[in-house]
C-alpha positions in Angstrom: -1.8 -2.5 -28.0 -1.1 -6.1 -27.3 -1.8 -7.7 -23.9 1.8 -8.2 -23.0 2.6 -4.6 -23.6 -0.4 -3.5 -21.6 0.6 -5.8 -18.7 4.2 -4.4 -18.8 2.9 -0.8 -18.7 0.5 -1.6 -15.8 3.3 -3.2 -13.9 5.6 -0.2 -14.5 2.9 2.2 -13.3 2.4 0.1 -10.2 6.2 0.1 -9.5 6.2 3.9 -10.0 3.3 4.3 -7.5 5.0 2.0 -5.0 8.3 3.9 -5.3 6.6 7.3 -5.1 4.8 6.2 -1.9 8.1 4.9 -0.5 9.6 8.4 -1.0 6.6 10.3 0.4 6.9 9.1 4.0 5.3 12.4 5.1 2.0 11.1 3.8 0.5 8.8 6.4 -1.6 5.8 5.5 -4.6 7.2 7.4 -4.4 10.4 5.3 -4.5 8.3 2.1 -7.4 6.3 3.5 -9.3 9.5 4.4 -8.7 11.1 1.0 -8.5 8.2 -1.5 -10.1 5.3 0.2 -6.9 3.1 0.0 -3.4 3.1 1.4 -0.1 1.3 1.2 -1.5 -1.6 3.2 -4.4 -1.9 0.7 -1.9 -2.1 -2.1 0.2 -4.7 -0.3 -3.0 -6.7 0.4 -4.1 -6.6 -3.3 -0.6 -7.8 -4.2 -0.9 -10.7 -1.8 -4.4 -11.5 -3.2 -3.1 -11.5 -6.7 -0.3 -13.9 -5.7 -2.6 -16.2 -3.9 -5.1 -16.3 -6.8 -2.2 -17.5 -8.9 -1.3 -20.3 -6.5 1.6 -18.4 -5.0 1.6 -18.6 -1.2 2.2 -15.2 0.3 1.5 -14.1 3.8 0.3 -10.6 4.8 3.7 -9.9 6.2 5.5 -11.1 3.1 3.3 -8.9 0.9 3.9 -5.9 3.1 7.7 -6.4 3.0 7.5 -6.7 -0.8 5.6 -3.5 -1.0 7.3 -1.4 1.7 10.8 -2.7 0.9 11.4 -3.7 4.5 9.5 -5.4 7.3 6.3 -3.5 8.0 7.2 -3.0 11.7 10.5 -1.4 10.7 8.7 1.0 8.2 6.2 1.9 10.9 8.9 2.6 13.5 10.8 4.8 11.0 7.9 6.7 9.3 4.5 6.2 10.9 3.2 8.8 13.3 0.4 8.6 15.8 -2.9 9.5 14.1 -4.4 12.7 15.4 -7.9 13.0 16.8 -8.9 14.8 13.6 -7.4 12.0 11.4 -9.2 9.4 13.5 -12.5 11.2 13.3 -12.3 11.6 9.6 -11.4 7.9 9.3 -14.4 6.9 11.4 -16.7 9.1 9.4 -15.6 7.6 6.0 -14.8 4.0 7.1 -16.8 3.5 10.3 
């Protein structure tokens, strides 16, 4: 497989993951962090870092909006719930 095809396939897989996570608003970021060690915010940060490494200025907020498809505060208001004590304890155990 040539490099361009590999890049296109990787980009398509990333877009599919982003779209899947946009549809699965029932899955909270803290749950993803507790189970997988990354979340939507991590993906948006990696996107920002990749842009910045290529000389493209992108803020954290711009990267989150690109990933979430809306301003992050709007997404949080629509879809994010308060983390339970159990979720917070699991997070502290794995990321504390």
